[in-house]
Predicted model as a PDB file, atoms N, CA, C, CB and O in Angstrom, pLDDT in the B-factor column:
MODEL        1                                                                  
ATOM      1  N   UNK A   1      36.392  20.888   2.973  1.00 52.00           N  
ATOM      2  CA  UNK A   1      36.082  20.653   3.134  1.00 52.00           C  
ATOM      3  C   UNK A   1      35.179  20.238   4.450  1.00 52.00           C  
ATOM      4  CB  UNK A   1      36.536  20.592   2.563  1.00 52.00           C  
ATOM      5  O   UNK A   1      34.803  21.122   5.220  1.00 52.00           O  
ATOM      6  N   UNK A   2      34.801  18.652   4.704  1.00 56.00           N  
ATOM      7  CA  UNK A   2      33.789  18.428   6.142  1.00 56.00           C  
ATOM      8  C   UNK A   2      34.202  18.302   7.481  1.00 56.00           C  
ATOM      9  CB  UNK A   2      33.061  17.234   6.108  1.00 56.00           C  
ATOM     10  O   UNK A   2      35.182  17.724   7.949  1.00 56.00           O  
ATOM     11  N   UNK A   3      33.361  18.891   7.985  1.00 55.00           N  
ATOM     12  CA  UNK A   3      33.498  19.255   9.322  1.00 55.00           C  
ATOM     13  C   UNK A   3      32.616  18.065  10.529  1.00 55.00           C  
ATOM     14  CB  UNK A   3      32.870  20.889   9.337  1.00 55.00           C  
ATOM     15  O   UNK A   3      31.430  18.344  10.707  1.00 55.00           O  
ATOM     16  N   UNK A   4      33.069  17.034  11.171  1.00 53.00           N  
ATOM     17  CA  UNK A   4      32.672  16.287  11.606  1.00 53.00           C  
ATOM     18  C   UNK A   4      32.989  16.679  13.042  1.00 53.00           C  
ATOM     19  CB  UNK A   4      33.000  15.237  11.029  1.00 53.00           C  
ATOM     20  O   UNK A   4      34.013  16.962  13.664  1.00 53.00           O  
ATOM     21  N   UNK A   5      30.909  16.519  13.477  1.00 56.00           N  
ATOM     22  CA  UNK A   5      31.503  16.870  15.105  1.00 56.00           C  
ATOM     23  C   UNK A   5      30.915  14.993  15.720  1.00 56.00           C  
ATOM     24  CB  UNK A   5      30.250  18.856  16.226  1.00 56.00           C  
ATOM     25  O   UNK A   5      30.163  14.054  15.460  1.00 56.00           O  
ATOM     26  N   UNK A   6      31.976  15.499  16.673  1.00 60.00           N  
ATOM     27  CA  UNK A   6      31.369  14.111  17.274  1.00 60.00           C  
ATOM     28  C   UNK A   6      30.932  14.357  18.968  1.00 60.00           C  
ATOM     29  CB  UNK A   6      32.717  12.744  17.139  1.00 60.00           C  
ATOM     30  O   UNK A   6      31.440  15.186  19.723  1.00 60.00           O  
ATOM     31  N   UNK A   7      29.978  13.496  19.251  1.00 79.00           N  
ATOM     32  CA  UNK A   7      28.359  13.538  20.312  1.00 79.00           C  
ATOM     33  C   UNK A   7      28.037  12.566  20.941  1.00 79.00           C  
ATOM     34  CB  UNK A   7      26.997  13.693  19.651  1.00 79.00           C  
ATOM     35  O   UNK A   7      28.058  11.509  20.311  1.00 79.00           O  
ATOM     36  N   UNK A   8      27.647  12.517  22.296  1.00 86.00           N  
ATOM     37  CA  UNK A   8      26.726  11.984  22.649  1.00 86.00           C  
ATOM     38  C   UNK A   8      26.024  10.699  21.778  1.00 86.00           C  
ATOM     39  CB  UNK A   8      26.048  12.988  22.847  1.00 86.00           C  
ATOM     40  O   UNK A   8      25.095  10.901  20.995  1.00 86.00           O  
ATOM     41  N   UNK A   9      26.664   9.192  22.052  1.00 83.00           N  
ATOM     42  CA  UNK A   9      25.641   8.763  21.356  1.00 83.00           C  
ATOM     43  C   UNK A   9      26.202   8.045  19.601  1.00 83.00           C  
ATOM     44  CB  UNK A   9      24.607  10.181  21.341  1.00 83.00           C  
ATOM     45  O   UNK A   9      25.621   7.409  18.722  1.00 83.00           O  
ATOM     46  N   UNK A  10      27.259   8.454  19.735  1.00 85.00           N  
ATOM     47  CA  UNK A  10      28.203   8.435  18.348  1.00 85.00           C  
ATOM     48  C   UNK A  10      28.822   7.087  18.323  1.00 85.00           C  
ATOM     49  CB  UNK A  10      29.494   9.639  18.307  1.00 85.00           C  
ATOM     50  O   UNK A  10      29.545   6.853  17.355  1.00 85.00           O  
ATOM     51  N   UNK A  11      28.620   5.866  19.494  1.00 84.00           N  
ATOM     52  CA  UNK A  11      29.483   4.807  19.759  1.00 84.00           C  
ATOM     53  C   UNK A  11      30.797   4.802  20.296  1.00 84.00           C  
ATOM     54  CB  UNK A  11      29.592   4.276  18.812  1.00 84.00           C  
ATOM     55  O   UNK A  11      31.526   3.883  20.673  1.00 84.00           O  
ATOM     56  N   UNK A  12      30.953   6.183  20.239  1.00 87.00           N  
ATOM     57  CA  UNK A  12      32.589   6.153  20.448  1.00 87.00           C  
ATOM     58  C   UNK A  12      33.197   7.265  21.587  1.00 87.00           C  
ATOM     59  CB  UNK A  12      33.346   6.546  18.880  1.00 87.00           C  
ATOM     60  O   UNK A  12      32.957   8.423  21.243  1.00 87.00           O  
ATOM     61  N   UNK A  13      33.801   7.167  22.640  1.00 88.00           N  
ATOM     62  CA  UNK A  13      34.098   7.689  24.016  1.00 88.00           C  
ATOM     63  C   UNK A  13      34.421   8.690  23.199  1.00 88.00           C  
ATOM     64  CB  UNK A  13      35.144   7.044  25.164  1.00 88.00           C  
ATOM     65  O   UNK A  13      34.202   8.351  22.036  1.00 88.00           O  
ATOM     66  N   UNK A  14      34.797   9.654  23.275  1.00 86.00           N  
ATOM     67  CA  UNK A  14      35.382  11.215  23.024  1.00 86.00           C  
ATOM     68  C   UNK A  14      35.733  12.091  23.988  1.00 86.00           C  
ATOM     69  CB  UNK A  14      34.520  12.007  22.381  1.00 86.00           C  
ATOM     70  O   UNK A  14      34.585  11.989  24.421  1.00 86.00           O  
ATOM     71  N   UNK A  15      36.225  12.845  24.722  1.00 85.00           N  
ATOM     72  CA  UNK A  15      37.410  13.629  25.533  1.00 85.00           C  
ATOM     73  C   UNK A  15      36.361  14.035  26.544  1.00 85.00           C  
ATOM     74  CB  UNK A  15      38.380  15.048  24.686  1.00 85.00           C  
ATOM     75  O   UNK A  15      36.174  15.211  26.857  1.00 85.00           O  
ATOM     76  N   UNK A  16      35.927  13.379  26.863  1.00 87.00           N  
ATOM     77  CA  UNK A  16      34.468  14.695  27.910  1.00 87.00           C  
ATOM     78  C   UNK A  16      33.597  13.319  27.791  1.00 87.00           C  
ATOM     79  CB  UNK A  16      33.362  16.818  26.731  1.00 87.00           C  
ATOM     80  O   UNK A  16      32.778  13.463  28.699  1.00 87.00           O  
ATOM     81  N   UNK A  17      33.409  12.452  27.362  1.00 91.00           N  
ATOM     82  CA  UNK A  17      32.421  11.654  27.879  1.00 91.00           C  
ATOM     83  C   UNK A  17      33.320  10.555  29.115  1.00 91.00           C  
ATOM     84  CB  UNK A  17      31.617  10.812  26.454  1.00 91.00           C  
ATOM     85  O   UNK A  17      34.495  10.189  29.127  1.00 91.00           O  
ATOM     86  N   UNK A  18      32.544  10.362  29.759  1.00 93.00           N  
ATOM     87  CA  UNK A  18      32.848   8.874  30.692  1.00 93.00           C  
ATOM     88  C   UNK A  18      32.048   7.322  30.279  1.00 93.00           C  
ATOM     89  CB  UNK A  18      32.250   9.231  32.414  1.00 93.00           C  
ATOM     90  O   UNK A  18      32.264   6.175  30.672  1.00 93.00           O  
ATOM     91  N   UNK A  19      31.319   7.736  29.573  1.00 93.00           N  
ATOM     92  CA  UNK A  19      31.110   6.311  29.557  1.00 93.00           C  
ATOM     93  C   UNK A  19      30.137   6.524  27.842  1.00 93.00           C  
ATOM     94  CB  UNK A  19      30.091   5.586  31.308  1.00 93.00           C  
ATOM     95  O   UNK A  19      29.670   7.635  27.595  1.00 93.00           O  
ATOM     96  N   UNK A  20      29.965   5.440  26.896  1.00 90.00           N  
ATOM     97  CA  UNK A  20      28.884   5.689  25.851  1.00 90.00           C  
ATOM     98  C   UNK A  20      28.816   4.244  25.619  1.00 90.00           C  
ATOM     99  CB  UNK A  20      29.220   6.717  24.462  1.00 90.00           C  
ATOM    100  O   UNK A  20      29.659   3.399  25.316  1.00 90.00           O  
ATOM    101  N   UNK A  21      27.230   4.209  25.916  1.00 88.00           N  
ATOM    102  CA  UNK A  21      26.562   2.596  25.748  1.00 88.00           C  
ATOM    103  C   UNK A  21      25.577   2.820  23.980  1.00 88.00           C  
ATOM    104  CB  UNK A  21      25.030   2.151  27.622  1.00 88.00           C  
ATOM    105  O   UNK A  21      24.959   1.844  23.555  1.00 88.00           O  
ATOM    106  N   UNK A  22      25.578   4.660  22.854  1.00 87.00           N  
ATOM    107  CA  UNK A  22      24.819   4.547  21.795  1.00 87.00           C  
ATOM    108  C   UNK A  22      23.369   3.877  22.315  1.00 87.00           C  
ATOM    109  CB  UNK A  22      25.619   3.720  20.713  1.00 87.00           C  
ATOM    110  O   UNK A  22      22.754   3.049  21.643  1.00 87.00           O  
ATOM    111  N   UNK A  23      22.929   4.369  23.614  1.00 88.00           N  
ATOM    112  CA  UNK A  23      21.366   5.026  22.861  1.00 88.00           C  
ATOM    113  C   UNK A  23      21.447   6.270  24.453  1.00 88.00           C  
ATOM    114  CB  UNK A  23      19.279   3.313  22.736  1.00 88.00           C  
ATOM    115  O   UNK A  23      22.400   6.517  25.192  1.00 88.00           O  
ATOM    116  N   UNK A  24      20.295   6.697  24.467  1.00 86.00           N  
ATOM    117  CA  UNK A  24      19.279   7.805  24.954  1.00 86.00           C  
ATOM    118  C   UNK A  24      19.016   7.361  26.643  1.00 86.00           C  
ATOM    119  CB  UNK A  24      17.628   7.748  23.884  1.00 86.00           C  
ATOM    120  O   UNK A  24      18.589   8.243  27.388  1.00 86.00           O  
ATOM    121  N   UNK A  25      19.278   6.013  27.187  1.00 91.00           N  
ATOM    122  CA  UNK A  25      18.351   5.372  27.998  1.00 91.00           C  
ATOM    123  C   UNK A  25      18.701   5.955  29.137  1.00 91.00           C  
ATOM    124  CB  UNK A  25      18.335   3.912  28.027  1.00 91.00           C  
ATOM    125  O   UNK A  25      19.862   5.802  29.519  1.00 91.00           O  
ATOM    126  N   UNK A  26      17.789   6.734  29.910  1.00 94.00           N  
ATOM    127  CA  UNK A  26      18.083   6.639  31.354  1.00 94.00           C  
ATOM    128  C   UNK A  26      17.934   5.156  32.307  1.00 94.00           C  
ATOM    129  CB  UNK A  26      17.136   7.675  31.920  1.00 94.00           C  
ATOM    130  O   UNK A  26      17.156   4.257  31.992  1.00 94.00           O  
ATOM    131  N   UNK A  27      18.790   5.111  33.455  1.00 94.00           N  
ATOM    132  CA  UNK A  27      18.526   3.994  34.183  1.00 94.00           C  
ATOM    133  C   UNK A  27      19.596   2.510  33.854  1.00 94.00           C  
ATOM    134  CB  UNK A  27      16.954   3.758  33.849  1.00 94.00           C  
ATOM    135  O   UNK A  27      19.462   1.434  34.436  1.00 94.00           O  
ATOM    136  N   UNK A  28      20.663   2.823  32.757  1.00 94.00           N  
ATOM    137  CA  UNK A  28      21.259   1.642  32.506  1.00 94.00           C  
ATOM    138  C   UNK A  28      22.352   1.245  32.864  1.00 94.00           C  
ATOM    139  CB  UNK A  28      21.311   1.469  31.556  1.00 94.00           C  
ATOM    140  O   UNK A  28      22.932   0.160  32.830  1.00 94.00           O  
ATOM    141  N   UNK A  29      22.818   3.245  33.573  1.00 96.00           N  
ATOM    142  CA  UNK A  29      24.331   3.025  33.867  1.00 96.00           C  
ATOM    143  C   UNK A  29      24.674   3.870  33.367  1.00 96.00           C  
ATOM    144  CB  UNK A  29      25.086   1.943  33.515  1.00 96.00           C  
ATOM    145  O   UNK A  29      25.625   4.346  33.986  1.00 96.00           O  
ATOM    146  N   UNK A  30      24.337   4.647  32.132  1.00 94.00           N  
ATOM    147  CA  UNK A  30      25.339   5.714  31.222  1.00 94.00           C  
ATOM    148  C   UNK A  30      24.284   6.200  30.463  1.00 94.00           C  
ATOM    149  CB  UNK A  30      26.692   5.056  30.177  1.00 94.00           C  
ATOM    150  O   UNK A  30      23.753   5.524  29.582  1.00 94.00           O  
ATOM    151  N   UNK A  31      23.942   7.351  30.754  1.00 94.00           N  
ATOM    152  CA  UNK A  31      23.464   9.050  30.554  1.00 94.00           C  
ATOM    153  C   UNK A  31      23.456   9.743  29.940  1.00 94.00           C  
ATOM    154  CB  UNK A  31      23.724   9.810  30.958  1.00 94.00           C  
ATOM    155  O   UNK A  31      24.229  10.497  30.532  1.00 94.00           O  
ATOM    156  N   UNK A  32      23.106  10.426  28.786  1.00 93.00           N  
ATOM    157  CA  UNK A  32      23.980  11.783  27.966  1.00 93.00           C  
ATOM    158  C   UNK A  32      25.231  11.220  28.562  1.00 93.00           C  
ATOM    159  CB  UNK A  32      23.597  13.760  28.456  1.00 93.00           C  
ATOM    160  O   UNK A  32      25.206  11.514  29.757  1.00 93.00           O  
ATOM    161  N   UNK A  33      25.837  10.843  28.403  1.00 92.00           N  
ATOM    162  CA  UNK A  33      27.788   9.599  28.668  1.00 92.00           C  
ATOM    163  C   UNK A  33      28.876  10.036  29.712  1.00 92.00           C  
ATOM    164  CB  UNK A  33      29.133   9.676  26.969  1.00 92.00           C  
ATOM    165  O   UNK A  33      30.087  10.256  29.747  1.00 92.00           O  
ATOM    166  N   UNK A  34      27.184  10.044  30.999  1.00 94.00           N  
ATOM    167  CA  UNK A  34      27.960   9.794  32.228  1.00 94.00           C  
ATOM    168  C   UNK A  34      28.106   8.616  33.272  1.00 94.00           C  
ATOM    169  CB  UNK A  34      27.630  10.657  32.873  1.00 94.00           C  
ATOM    170  O   UNK A  34      28.645   7.673  32.692  1.00 94.00           O  
ATOM    171  N   UNK A  35      27.979   8.474  33.886  1.00 96.00           N  
ATOM    172  CA  UNK A  35      28.183   7.437  34.810  1.00 96.00           C  
ATOM    173  C   UNK A  35      27.085   8.035  34.915  1.00 96.00           C  
ATOM    174  CB  UNK A  35      29.278   7.128  35.870  1.00 96.00           C  
ATOM    175  O   UNK A  35      26.978   9.230  34.639  1.00 96.00           O  
ATOM    176  N   UNK A  36      25.914   7.168  35.408  1.00 97.00           N  
ATOM    177  CA  UNK A  36      24.684   7.106  36.765  1.00 97.00           C  
ATOM    178  C   UNK A  36      25.768   6.954  37.933  1.00 97.00           C  
ATOM    179  CB  UNK A  36      23.323   5.458  36.756  1.00 97.00           C  
ATOM    180  O   UNK A  36      26.802   6.327  37.706  1.00 97.00           O  
ATOM    181  N   UNK A  37      25.625   7.297  38.676  1.00 96.00           N  
ATOM    182  CA  UNK A  37      25.325   7.192  40.099  1.00 96.00           C  
ATOM    183  C   UNK A  37      25.509   5.289  40.486  1.00 96.00           C  
ATOM    184  CB  UNK A  37      23.500   7.941  40.355  1.00 96.00           C  
ATOM    185  O   UNK A  37      25.302   4.631  39.466  1.00 96.00           O  
ATOM    186  N   UNK A  38      25.743   4.684  41.352  1.00 97.00           N  
ATOM    187  CA  UNK A  38      25.420   2.996  41.270  1.00 97.00           C  
ATOM    188  C   UNK A  38      26.150   2.572  40.831  1.00 97.00           C  
ATOM    189  CB  UNK A  38      24.430   2.384  40.664  1.00 97.00           C  
ATOM    190  O   UNK A  38      26.699   1.918  41.718  1.00 97.00           O  
ATOM    191  N   UNK A  39      26.739   2.413  39.809  1.00 97.00           N  
ATOM    192  CA  UNK A  39      26.623   2.025  38.443  1.00 97.00           C  
ATOM    193  C   UNK A  39      28.288   2.233  38.106  1.00 97.00           C  
ATOM    194  CB  UNK A  39      25.415   3.040  37.487  1.00 97.00           C  
ATOM    195  O   UNK A  39      29.035   3.131  38.494  1.00 97.00           O  
ATOM    196  N   UNK A  40      28.476   1.479  37.547  1.00 96.00           N  
ATOM    197  CA  UNK A  40      30.014   1.485  37.671  1.00 96.00           C  
ATOM    198  C   UNK A  40      30.429   0.613  35.719  1.00 96.00           C  
ATOM    199  CB  UNK A  40      30.608   0.180  39.580  1.00 96.00           C  
ATOM    200  O   UNK A  40      30.316  -0.610  35.790  1.00 96.00           O  
ATOM    201  N   UNK A  41      30.755   1.024  34.534  1.00 93.00           N  
ATOM    202  CA  UNK A  41      30.967   0.894  33.524  1.00 93.00           C  
ATOM    203  C   UNK A  41      32.583   0.522  32.717  1.00 93.00           C  
ATOM    204  CB  UNK A  41      30.372   1.873  33.310  1.00 93.00           C  
ATOM    205  O   UNK A  41      33.571   0.845  33.377  1.00 93.00           O  
ATOM    206  N   UNK A  42      32.721   0.153  31.940  1.00 85.00           N  
ATOM    207  CA  UNK A  42      33.723   0.118  30.512  1.00 85.00           C  
ATOM    208  C   UNK A  42      33.124   0.493  29.691  1.00 85.00           C  
ATOM    209  CB  UNK A  42      34.288  -1.084  29.938  1.00 85.00           C  
ATOM    210  O   UNK A  42      31.951   0.868  29.667  1.00 85.00           O  
ATOM    211  N   UNK A  43      34.316   0.391  28.474  1.00 75.00           N  
ATOM    212  CA  UNK A  43      34.063   1.823  27.240  1.00 75.00           C  
ATOM    213  C   UNK A  43      32.116   0.946  26.196  1.00 75.00           C  
ATOM    214  CB  UNK A  43      36.474   1.864  25.349  1.00 75.00           C  
ATOM    215  O   UNK A  43      31.418   1.508  25.352  1.00 75.00           O  
ATOM    216  N   UNK A  44      31.959  -0.302  26.741  1.00 74.00           N  
ATOM    217  CA  UNK A  44      31.015  -0.573  25.834  1.00 74.00           C  
ATOM    218  C   UNK A  44      29.245  -0.767  26.978  1.00 74.00           C  
ATOM    219  CB  UNK A  44      31.719  -2.186  24.872  1.00 74.00           C  
ATOM    220  O   UNK A  44      28.075  -0.646  26.615  1.00 74.00           O  
ATOM    221  N   UNK A  45      29.619  -0.975  27.855  1.00 88.00           N  
ATOM    222  CA  UNK A  45      28.818  -1.079  28.999  1.00 88.00           C  
ATOM    223  C   UNK A  45      28.631  -1.421  30.105  1.00 88.00           C  
ATOM    224  CB  UNK A  45      28.303  -1.343  28.902  1.00 88.00           C  
ATOM    225  O   UNK A  45      29.478  -2.286  30.329  1.00 88.00           O  
ATOM    226  N   UNK A  46      27.561  -1.163  31.625  1.00 94.00           N  
ATOM    227  CA  UNK A  46      28.158  -0.595  32.893  1.00 94.00           C  
ATOM    228  C   UNK A  46      26.459  -2.276  33.972  1.00 94.00           C  
ATOM    229  CB  UNK A  46      27.817   2.267  33.052  1.00 94.00           C  
ATOM    230  O   UNK A  46      25.433  -2.949  34.064  1.00 94.00           O  
ATOM    231  N   UNK A  47      27.527  -1.827  34.291  1.00 95.00           N  
ATOM    232  CA  UNK A  47      26.486  -3.103  35.602  1.00 95.00           C  
ATOM    233  C   UNK A  47      26.505  -2.313  36.664  1.00 95.00           C  
ATOM    234  CB  UNK A  47      27.278  -4.915  36.237  1.00 95.00           C  
ATOM    235  O   UNK A  47      27.372  -1.440  36.717  1.00 95.00           O  
ATOM    236  N   UNK A  48      25.120  -2.526  38.209  1.00 96.00           N  
ATOM    237  CA  UNK A  48      25.277  -1.740  38.847  1.00 96.00           C  
ATOM    238  C   UNK A  48      25.992  -2.198  40.545  1.00 96.00           C  
ATOM    239  CB  UNK A  48      24.033  -1.156  38.660  1.00 96.00           C  
ATOM    240  O   UNK A  48      26.222  -3.315  41.008  1.00 96.00           O  
ATOM    241  N   UNK A  49      26.107  -1.399  40.896  1.00 96.00           N  
ATOM    242  CA  UNK A  49      27.797  -2.068  42.286  1.00 96.00           C  
ATOM    243  C   UNK A  49      26.381  -2.339  43.139  1.00 96.00           C  
ATOM    244  CB  UNK A  49      29.635  -0.315  43.433  1.00 96.00           C  
ATOM    245  O   UNK A  49      25.365  -1.658  43.278  1.00 96.00           O  
ATOM    246  N   UNK A  50      26.801  -3.696  43.662  1.00 96.00           N  
ATOM    247  CA  UNK A  50      25.980  -4.042  44.966  1.00 96.00           C  
ATOM    248  C   UNK A  50      27.360  -3.487  45.491  1.00 96.00           C  
ATOM    249  CB  UNK A  50      25.295  -5.838  45.411  1.00 96.00           C  
ATOM    250  O   UNK A  50      28.516  -3.422  45.072  1.00 96.00           O  
ATOM    251  N   UNK A  51      26.383  -2.974  47.056  1.00 96.00           N  
ATOM    252  CA  UNK A  51      26.541  -3.034  48.237  1.00 96.00           C  
ATOM    253  C   UNK A  51      27.507  -1.545  48.268  1.00 96.00           C  
ATOM    254  CB  UNK A  51      27.135  -4.536  48.720  1.00 96.00           C  
ATOM    255  O   UNK A  51      28.475  -1.181  48.935  1.00 96.00           O  
ATOM    256  N   UNK A  52      26.681  -0.925  47.175  1.00 96.00           N  
ATOM    257  CA  UNK A  52      27.896   1.424  47.853  1.00 96.00           C  
ATOM    258  C   UNK A  52      26.326   1.484  48.323  1.00 96.00           C  
ATOM    259  CB  UNK A  52      28.815   3.679  45.793  1.00 96.00           C  
ATOM    260  O   UNK A  52      25.836   2.305  47.548  1.00 96.00           O  
ATOM    261  N   UNK A  53      25.602   1.163  48.940  1.00 96.00           N  
ATOM    262  CA  UNK A  53      24.742   1.695  49.636  1.00 96.00           C  
ATOM    263  C   UNK A  53      23.530   3.015  48.429  1.00 96.00           C  
ATOM    264  CB  UNK A  53      25.819   2.380  50.969  1.00 96.00           C  
ATOM    265  O   UNK A  53      22.951   4.012  48.860  1.00 96.00           O  
ATOM    266  N   UNK A  54      23.515   2.499  46.947  1.00 96.00           N  
ATOM    267  CA  UNK A  54      22.427   3.274  46.617  1.00 96.00           C  
ATOM    268  C   UNK A  54      21.771   2.023  45.714  1.00 96.00           C  
ATOM    269  CB  UNK A  54      22.814   4.836  45.827  1.00 96.00           C  
ATOM    270  O   UNK A  54      22.546   1.344  45.041  1.00 96.00           O  
ATOM    271  N   UNK A  55      20.192   1.694  45.702  1.00 96.00           N  
ATOM    272  CA  UNK A  55      19.975   0.986  45.618  1.00 96.00           C  
ATOM    273  C   UNK A  55      19.474   1.301  44.293  1.00 96.00           C  
ATOM    274  CB  UNK A  55      19.560   0.557  46.534  1.00 96.00           C  
ATOM    275  O   UNK A  55      19.402   2.456  43.875  1.00 96.00           O  
ATOM    276  N   UNK A  56      18.974  -0.184  43.333  1.00 95.00           N  
ATOM    277  CA  UNK A  56      18.726   0.885  41.044  1.00 95.00           C  
ATOM    278  C   UNK A  56      17.715  -0.920  42.249  1.00 95.00           C  
ATOM    279  CB  UNK A  56      20.789   0.945  38.202  1.00 95.00           C  
ATOM    280  O   UNK A  56      17.933  -2.049  42.689  1.00 95.00           O  
ATOM    281  N   UNK A  57      16.401   0.443  42.106  1.00 91.00           N  
ATOM    282  CA  UNK A  57      15.296  -0.283  42.134  1.00 91.00           C  
ATOM    283  C   UNK A  57      14.761  -1.467  40.659  1.00 91.00           C  
ATOM    284  CB  UNK A  57      14.315   0.902  42.411  1.00 91.00           C  
ATOM    285  O   UNK A  57      13.694  -2.079  40.597  1.00 91.00           O  
ATOM    286  N   UNK A  58      15.516  -1.477  39.972  1.00 90.00           N  
ATOM    287  CA  UNK A  58      15.030  -2.518  38.786  1.00 90.00           C  
ATOM    288  C   UNK A  58      16.556  -3.928  39.330  1.00 90.00           C  
ATOM    289  CB  UNK A  58      15.233  -1.446  36.493  1.00 90.00           C  
ATOM    290  O   UNK A  58      16.827  -5.098  39.059  1.00 90.00           O  
ATOM    291  N   UNK A  59      16.804  -3.439  39.705  1.00 92.00           N  
ATOM    292  CA  UNK A  59      18.298  -4.325  40.017  1.00 92.00           C  
ATOM    293  C   UNK A  59      18.384  -5.333  40.857  1.00 92.00           C  
ATOM    294  CB  UNK A  59      19.350  -3.568  40.572  1.00 92.00           C  
ATOM    295  O   UNK A  59      18.746  -6.498  40.694  1.00 92.00           O  
ATOM    296  N   UNK A  60      17.748  -4.345  42.416  1.00 95.00           N  
ATOM    297  CA  UNK A  60      18.076  -5.066  43.550  1.00 95.00           C  
ATOM    298  C   UNK A  60      17.880  -4.499  44.321  1.00 95.00           C  
ATOM    299  CB  UNK A  60      19.066  -5.505  43.751  1.00 95.00           C  
ATOM    300  O   UNK A  60      18.255  -3.342  44.509  1.00 95.00           O  
ATOM    301  N   UNK A  61      16.837  -5.568  45.393  1.00 95.00           N  
ATOM    302  CA  UNK A  61      15.504  -5.055  46.255  1.00 95.00           C  
ATOM    303  C   UNK A  61      16.543  -4.686  47.521  1.00 95.00           C  
ATOM    304  CB  UNK A  61      13.993  -6.468  46.656  1.00 95.00           C  
ATOM    305  O   UNK A  61      15.940  -4.598  48.591  1.00 95.00           O  
ATOM    306  N   UNK A  62      17.535  -4.526  47.578  1.00 96.00           N  
ATOM    307  CA  UNK A  62      18.060  -3.167  48.548  1.00 96.00           C  
ATOM    308  C   UNK A  62      19.946  -3.573  49.084  1.00 96.00           C  
ATOM    309  CB  UNK A  62      16.684  -3.077  50.428  1.00 96.00           C  
ATOM    310  O   UNK A  62      20.468  -4.670  49.283  1.00 96.00           O  
ATOM    311  N   UNK A  63      20.620  -1.964  49.187  1.00 96.00           N  
ATOM    312  CA  UNK A  63      21.164  -2.588  49.125  1.00 96.00           C  
ATOM    313  C   UNK A  63      21.757  -1.558  50.024  1.00 96.00           C  
ATOM    314  CB  UNK A  63      21.442  -3.194  48.061  1.00 96.00           C  
ATOM    315  O   UNK A  63      21.596  -0.377  49.716  1.00 96.00           O  
ATOM    316  N   UNK A  64      22.407  -1.858  51.070  1.00 96.00           N  
ATOM    317  CA  UNK A  64      22.495  -1.596  52.237  1.00 96.00           C  
ATOM    318  C   UNK A  64      23.435  -1.338  53.068  1.00 96.00           C  
ATOM    319  CB  UNK A  64      22.086  -2.182  52.581  1.00 96.00           C  
ATOM    320  O   UNK A  64      23.346  -1.373  54.295  1.00 96.00           O  
ATOM    321  N   UNK A  65      24.768  -0.953  52.152  1.00 96.00           N  
ATOM    322  CA  UNK A  65      26.051  -0.023  52.039  1.00 96.00           C  
ATOM    323  C   UNK A  65      26.722  -1.673  51.990  1.00 96.00           C  
ATOM    324  CB  UNK A  65      26.552   1.405  53.598  1.00 96.00           C  
ATOM    325  O   UNK A  65      27.833  -1.362  51.559  1.00 96.00           O  
ATOM    326  N   UNK A  66      26.774  -2.928  52.116  1.00 96.00           N  
ATOM    327  CA  UNK A  66      27.781  -4.185  52.329  1.00 96.00           C  
ATOM    328  C   UNK A  66      27.379  -5.089  51.527  1.00 96.00           C  
ATOM    329  CB  UNK A  66      27.869  -4.830  53.709  1.00 96.00           C  
ATOM    330  O   UNK A  66      26.548  -4.940  50.632  1.00 96.00           O  
ATOM    331  N   UNK A  67      28.154  -6.408  51.913  1.00 95.00           N  
ATOM    332  CA  UNK A  67      27.605  -7.422  51.566  1.00 95.00           C  
ATOM    333  C   UNK A  67      27.565  -8.789  52.266  1.00 95.00           C  
ATOM    334  CB  UNK A  67      28.003  -7.490  50.577  1.00 95.00           C  
ATOM    335  O   UNK A  67      27.533  -9.919  51.777  1.00 95.00           O  
ATOM    336  N   UNK A  68      27.573  -8.467  53.261  1.00 94.00           N  
ATOM    337  CA  UNK A  68      27.008  -9.171  54.315  1.00 94.00           C  
ATOM    338  C   UNK A  68      25.831  -9.125  54.472  1.00 94.00           C  
ATOM    339  CB  UNK A  68      27.416  -8.924  55.327  1.00 94.00           C  
ATOM    340  O   UNK A  68      24.796  -8.498  54.697  1.00 94.00           O  
ATOM    341  N   UNK A  69      26.719 -10.644  54.134  1.00 94.00           N  
ATOM    342  CA  UNK A  69      25.062 -11.721  54.744  1.00 94.00           C  
ATOM    343  C   UNK A  69      23.702 -11.182  55.721  1.00 94.00           C  
ATOM    344  CB  UNK A  69      25.660 -13.084  55.935  1.00 94.00           C  
ATOM    345  O   UNK A  69      23.950 -10.101  56.255  1.00 94.00           O  
ATOM    346  N   UNK A  70      22.444 -11.689  56.019  1.00 93.00           N  
ATOM    347  CA  UNK A  70      22.102 -11.538  56.622  1.00 93.00           C  
ATOM    348  C   UNK A  70      21.979 -10.802  57.554  1.00 93.00           C  
ATOM    349  CB  UNK A  70      22.151 -11.992  56.596  1.00 93.00           C  
ATOM    350  O   UNK A  70      21.371 -10.977  58.610  1.00 93.00           O  
ATOM    351  N   UNK A  71      22.541  -9.970  57.200  1.00 94.00           N  
ATOM    352  CA  UNK A  71      22.246  -8.349  58.077  1.00 94.00           C  
ATOM    353  C   UNK A  71      20.861  -7.805  56.970  1.00 94.00           C  
ATOM    354  CB  UNK A  71      24.152  -6.825  57.959  1.00 94.00           C  
ATOM    355  O   UNK A  71      20.866  -6.869  56.170  1.00 94.00           O  
ATOM    356  N   UNK A  72      19.730  -8.802  57.302  1.00 93.00           N  
ATOM    357  CA  UNK A  72      18.859  -7.309  56.916  1.00 93.00           C  
ATOM    358  C   UNK A  72      18.751  -7.214  55.152  1.00 93.00           C  
ATOM    359  CB  UNK A  72      19.937  -5.642  57.606  1.00 93.00           C  
ATOM    360  O   UNK A  72      17.802  -6.698  54.561  1.00 93.00           O  
ATOM    361  N   UNK A  73      19.774  -7.744  54.590  1.00 93.00           N  
ATOM    362  CA  UNK A  73      20.169  -7.212  53.181  1.00 93.00           C  
ATOM    363  C   UNK A  73      21.056  -8.396  52.496  1.00 93.00           C  
ATOM    364  CB  UNK A  73      21.098  -5.700  53.298  1.00 93.00           C  
ATOM    365  O   UNK A  73      22.258  -8.361  52.760  1.00 93.00           O  
ATOM    366  N   UNK A  74      20.653  -9.305  51.753  1.00 91.00           N  
ATOM    367  CA  UNK A  74      22.090  -9.337  51.936  1.00 91.00           C  
ATOM    368  C   UNK A  74      22.503  -9.918  50.415  1.00 91.00           C  
ATOM    369  CB  UNK A  74      22.592 -10.358  53.340  1.00 91.00           C  
ATOM    370  O   UNK A  74      21.644 -10.505  49.756  1.00 91.00           O  
ATOM    371  N   UNK A  75      24.015  -9.705  49.830  1.00 84.00           N  
ATOM    372  CA  UNK A  75      24.859  -9.199  49.303  1.00 84.00           C  
ATOM    373  C   UNK A  75      23.868  -9.550  47.716  1.00 84.00           C  
ATOM    374  CB  UNK A  75      26.450  -9.805  49.743  1.00 84.00           C  
ATOM    375  O   UNK A  75      24.308  -9.196  46.622  1.00 84.00           O  
TER     376      UNK A  75                                                      
ENDMDL                                                                          
END                                                                             
């Protein structure tokens, strides 16, 4: 018999994983199969959450915790 070992990076969300983007890149929303702060992820892709107060430097110039324009940081 063969023992199949599931792990982060196999392309499928296993029981102990929050996300699975099949890479080991930090800063893309899913790192070590956990959703990074400031991101939201579905089964295979992640997006920055705008207006949450967490600035993701490569995607947001600013993030003041709201989506109100003309208050110093526009949505």
